[in-house]
Steps between C-alpha positions, in 0.01 A plus 500: 500500500789742572636461152164598345486804727842595392401476131191730567722750684746512206218543248346783717838667525554481127151648420581778743822582328319497161233733641758750643694490178184566301407808710853632493500465119169680491638772715798540284292511185276764649814704606640468148168617351506800739856587403394477131204738556729744687760503226227543245368797696846643505530457120183670430566774743249380758197556280363163589 
């Protein structure tokens, strides 16, 4: 029974890592989009 619990723990840990990586990736993508918007505003003289 202990072995099966260990497998479950490993799977839960892996899914948690995937979830955190996904959210970090989304945050980085949003930050990149914000940077693009800011640079575009600078190029157009802030008329956006």
